[in-house]
N, C-alpha and C positions, 0 to 999 in steps of 0.2 A: 549411274545407279547399278548397271549390270556388273560393273567391277566390284562394287560394294557387296552385291549378292554373292558373287563368286567367293570373295574373301570370307564372307559369313559362313558359306557352305563348307569351306576348307577348315575354318575354325571349329565348327560343330563336328566335322568329321574327325579332327584331331582329338577333341575332347572324348568323343565316343570311342575311338580306337584305343586310347590310352586308359580310359576307364575300364574297358574290357580287359586290357592287358594287365591291369592291377588287381583284377578280381581273382582271388585264390581258387574259388570253387570252379570257375570256368576254365582254368588253365592248370589245375593241379596235376592232372594225368599227363598233360603234355610236358610240363616241367620235369615231372618225375622220370618220364621216359628219356627225356634229353639228358638228364644228369645221371641216369642209372649207369650208363656205360663208363663214363670217366669224369673225374672231378679235377678242378684246378687247385693245386696246392702252392703254387708259386706265382709271383708277379714280378716281371722285369727280367726273368731268366728264360732262356730258350729251352732249358731242361732242368727240372728240379735236382737231378743228380749232379748237374754242374755246380749248383750252389753247395750241395752237401759235400762234394769232393774238395771244394775250396775252404771249407770250414776247418779250423784248427781242432785238435783233439778235445781240448777242454770245452770249446764251444759246442761241439757235436755231443759231448756227454751231457752238457747242460740242457741241450735241446731234447735229447731222449728222456732225461729225468723229468723235464717239464711235461712232455707228452704223456709219460707214464702216470703222473700225478693227476692228469685230467681224464683218464679213462674211467668209464663207469664200473662200479663194483659188481661183480657177478654174484647172483643170488645162490646160496647153497640150498639145493633141493634134495629131498629124500628120494630113494629109488622108487617108492610107491607114490605116484602122483595123486592117487585117490585120497591120500591122507590130508590133502590141503583143506578139505571141507570137514575134517573131523572136529567134533566138539572139543573146546579147549581143555575141559576137565579130563575127558577120555584120552586126549593126546598127552597130557601131563602124566597120567597114570601109565600109559604105554612107555613113555620115555623112562620113567622111574624103574619100571619092571625090566626094561632092556639093560639099564645100567647095573641093576643088582644081579641080573642073571648072567651077564657077560663078565668074566674075570678080566682084570686089567693086565695088559701085556707087561712083561718085565722091562725095566729101564734099559736103554741101550748102553753098551760099554763105551768108555771114552774113545777108544780106537774107532768104533763104529760111527760115533758122532762126528769125529773128524773126517772120516771117509765120506760120510753122507754130505756134510757141509762142503767139502771140496768138490764133490760131483755136482751138487746143486749150483755152486758158484760158477763152475765151468760150463754147465749146460744152459743156465739162464742168462748169464752175463756175456754179451758179445766181446770178443777179444780184439779182433782186427777192425780197421776202419771200414772195410767193406761190410762186415757184419753189422756194425753200428749204423751204417747208411741203410741197409736193408731193414733193420729194426725201426729206424726213424720213419721210413716210408710206411711201414705197417701201422705204426702208432698214429701217424697222421690220418690214415684212413679210418681208424677205429675211434678217434677222439670224439667225444660227445659235444664239445664246443668247437666250432669251425675255426681253423687256423690257416694262415697264409704266410708263406715265406716271401718277404717283400724286399726287393732291391731298391734302395733309395740313393739317388745320385746327389752328390754334394757340389756346391759351386766351385770348389777348388779342382774339380776333375775327378775326384775319387768317388767311392761309393761305400755304402754300408748295407749289410743284410740283416734284416730283423724278422723275428717271428711275431706276428700280430694275430690276435684272436678277435672274435666278433664282439667281445665285451669291452674292448679298448677304444677309447676316443682318440682323436687326433692329438689332443693335449697329452695323453699318456705316451703316445709315440714320440712327440717332441721331447718329452722328458727323457726317454730312452736315448734319443740322439744327442741330447746335451751331455749325457754321461759317456757316450761312445766317442764323441768328437772333441769334447773338452772346450767347445767354443763358449763365447759369452752367452748369457741367458737372456739376451735382449728380447722384448716382447714382439719384435718384428719378425723373428724367425718363424717360418711357415713351411707347410707341406703344399707343394704346388703340383697340380696335375697338368701335363702337357699332352695334347692330342695332335701329333704331326700331320695326320690326314686332313683334319679340319683347320689346322693352323690356329689353334685356340689354346688358352690356358685358364685355369681357375685355381684359386687358393682355397684349400679345404678349411672350413670353419672348425674351431677348436672343439666344439661340442659334437661334431659328427663322428659316427662310428666308422672307422677307416675301411673295414672289411666290406661294408655295404657298397660303396661306389666302385671299389676294386673288383668286386665279384661280377659287376655288370660288364667289365671289359671282355672282349672276345678273346679266344685262346691265342690267336696269332696277332693280337693287338700290338702296335708299336708305341702305345702310350708310355709315358715315363712319369716318375715321381721325383721331384727335386726338393731338397732341403735347402732353402734359400731365404734371405731376408726380404720381406715385402713391406716397404715403408708406407703403404696405403692400407695395411691391414686394420689398423685402429686409428686412422686419420680422423674419423668422425668424433672421437673423444679427445684427441689432441687439439684439433682445430674445428670445433663444432660450428663456429660462426660461418665457415665456408658453406655449410649446408642449410643453416637456418636463417642466415642473413645474406644469402647469396645475391639478392637484388641490389644490395648496397655496393658502392664502388670500392675497388681494391684498397685505396688508402685508408678508408674507414675500417675495413676488415683487419688491416695490419695493426691498427691501434687498439684492438680489443685486448683487455687485460685478463689476467687469470680469473679474477672474481666473476667477470661476465661469462667466461667460458664455463665455469662451474654452474652458474645459474642456468645457462642454456642446456647443459647436460641434465641437470636436475629437473628442469621443466619439460624437456622433450623426450628424454631417454630413460628416466628413472621413475617416472610417475606410474600410476595405475593404468593409464592409457598412453600408448605409444603415439608420439606425434611424428608423422612421416614428413620429411622435407617437401614443401609445396613447389617442387621443381617443375618447370615447364619451359618450352622453347622448341626451336625448329631442329628436327633431326632428319636425316636422309633415310628413307625406307627402301629397301631392295624388293623389287617385285619377284614373285615366286617363279623360279626356273629361268629368270632373265638377269642379265647383267645391266639392268636399268635401275637407277636410284632416283626417287622422287622426294622432294622436300615436303614434310608434313609437320604440323604443329602438334607436339606431344605434351601430355600432362601426366605427372606422377601422382597416383592416389594410393591409399592404403590397400585397396582391393586389387589394383593392377595398374597397367599402363594404358592410357587412353590417347586417342588422337582426334583431330578435327577433320572430318571428311571434306573432300573438295566441294566448295560451294556452301559450306556450313559456317556457323559462327562458333565462338569459343565458349558459349554457354554450356552448362552441364547437360542440358537436355539434348544437345547436338553432338556430344562426345560419343565416339564409338570405341568399344573395348578392343585393344590390340592384343593383349595377353595378360593372363593372371599369373600370380607368383606360385600358386600351389604346386604345380608339377613341373616347373622349369627351374634351371639354374642359369646364372649370368656368367658368361665367359668373355674375356677380352680376346680380340683377334689380332693377327699379325699379317702384314703384307697383303691386305685385301684390296688395296688400291691396285696392285698388280694382278691379283687373282680374279677379282670380281669387278674391276674398274670402279671401285668406290671413289667418291669425291676426295676423301682424305684417308690417311692410314689409321685414324682414331675410331676404330670400329669395335662393336661388341655384338654378341649374339645371345639369344635366349632359346634354350632347347631342353627337352626332356632328358633325364639322365641316361635312359636306355638308347638314345640316338647316338651312335658312334661314328656314323658315316654320313655322306651327303643325303639330305632329306628335304622334302618340300615343307616339313613341319618345323624347320628351323627358322627363327625370326632374326633377320639381319638389320642392324641399325648403325648409322654412321654419324659421328659428331664433328663439329667444325674444328675443334682444337683439342689438345691434350687435357686441358683443365675441364672442359665440358665432359670428356670421357670419364675423368675421375669423379666428377659430380654424379653423373648418371649411374655408373656402375655401383658406387658405394651407397647411393641413395636407394637403389633397388635392394641391396643387401640389408639396409636398415628396415625397409618395408617388409622384406621376406622373413628375416630372423628376429627382428624386434629386440625384446629385452635379453634374449640369449646372447647377443653380441656384447652387451654391457657386462653380463656375468662372465663371459670369456675374458674380457679386458681386465676385470678385477682379479680373476684367477691368475692371469698371466703376470700381472704386476706382483701379486703375492709370491708366485713361484720364482720370479726373477729376483725378488728381494731375499728369499730364503736361500736360494742356490748361491747367490753372490756372497752372502754372509758365511755360508758353509765353506766356500772355497777360500775366502780370506782367512778364516780360522785355520783351515788345513795348511795353507801356505805359511802362516805365522808359526804354527807348530813345527813344520819342517825346517824353517829357518833357525829356530831355537835348538833343534836337535842336532843339526849338522853344522859344524864350524866351517868358516870360509877358508879356502885354500888359494894362495897367491892372489888374493884380492877378488876372487870369483867365488860364487856360491856353487858348491858341489852337491847336487841332488843325490840322494841315496840310490845306489845301484844304477847309476847312469840313466835316471828316469827321463823319458821324453816329454818335453813341455811343449804344448801347442799354443801358439800366440795368434792374434788377429792382426792382419795388415790391411790398412785402408788405402786404396788407390783411387786417385781421381781419374775419371774417364769422360772427356767432354762429349763423346759420342753416345753416351747413355741418355735416354730421354726420360725413362720412368724413374730412375734413381740416380742421384749425383754421386753415389758411392758404390763401389763394388767391393764386397768383403771377401777376402780370400783366406783360406786356412793354410798355414804353413808350419812346418815342424822345425824345431831347433833342439839339438842334443846339447845339454849343458853338463 
C-alpha cells in the first residue's frame, strides 16, 4: 500500500509540475528572458554558418528570397506623429493642400535613372557568398514566422538540408524530401526522431508541425532526424485485424479478407466515435530509479493506460491509472536489456516532450516479444491521435498516387523526346536518375527490407 501511495504522489507531482510548465502566464517572463539572448535557427548543425557555407549559390539565393518575402511590411509614418489622431476629413484636406502647394519635381534624365538603378542594385543586392550568408542570418532573425534550417539524415548515409517554418506539417516536409531525393512516394516514408542519450526513437505523425518538437531540443542536443521507411506507420489500416481481433489465434487472423478489413476500419476508426483496441496483458514495469522490473497486468483504455495493483482483481473498480495520453508521447527503446537490465529488448517508454534526459517522470514498459511491442505502441497511437491517423493515411495514399502518376507522365514524355542511342536511353544533359535498391538483411528485426538510395548516371 505504501508503494502505491508513493507512486500516486509521484504521478500527482508530475501532473502539477508539467501543468505549471505549460501555463504561459506563469512562465512568460522566464521564457522571454531565456530566449532574449540567442535563438536557435538550425537543427542538426553544430553551426548555422556551416550549413550556409555548404549551400550552393542558387539554393542560398532561394533561401534569401524566401526570407525576404516573409518579412513584415514596415508602416510609412508621417514626420508629425500627432497627426495620427487627426480627423479623416481634416487629414484629407491637409493632404490636398500640400499636394497643390508643392510643385512636382522634374522627371530625372535617362542617365540619372540608369545611375540610380545601378547604385541601388549594387547597394541592396549582396554580391559575394559571404554577403549573402550575412543577409540570410539577418533575415532569419527578422522573420515574423519562425524558421529552422534542419539537417535530415537519409538511410543511404547522405543528408539533406531544408528550411522549415512553423506553419509546415511533417506531411509538407515529406513532400519536399520526395522532390529532393527522387525516391518512391511510398506511404511508409517517415521522419523519425532519434535521441541517443535516452536510446529511443519516435516517428513524427504527418499532421504534427515539425518546428514545435524540434524547438524543444536543447542547443547542444545530439538528437537526429532520419528520413526512412517505417513499415509500422500505418499497419493499423493495412492489418486492422491484428488490433481489433487480437484475441483470436494467428491462423484465423491470416485468413481475414479485404472486405472484413474494410468493415473493421469503418466500424472502429472511421465512425463518429473512435473505438480503441481493447488490448490487455502482462507487461514488465520498471521501478523508479531502479533497474528492477516487475510484471503487472495492464489494460489499454481510451483515457489512458491502467494496471492491476498487487493483490487486486481485474475489475474496473480496482484498476489504477498508470499514465494518460494527453501530455506524453510513446517512443520505442533500444538495448534496454543491457542498459536497464530489462527482461527483453522489446521496450517502450512514455514521456513528456520536454523531457530530453534521464528523469523520474519517464515511464518504462517492457513487452515479452516483438509482436506485443508492435501492438502496444501502435494501439497507444490510435488512442492518442484517433481520427487524425486515418486522415493522415488517406492523405498519404492520395499523395502517393498523384506523385506516381506525375513521374510516370514525365518519364514517358522524356522517352518520346529523346531517341535511343546504341540500344540505351540517353537522358537529356546527362541527367542523374535515382533508383531504389531493395536488400534483404536477416539481422533486421523491425523490417525485413532495407531501402537504400543509389545514383546511376545514364
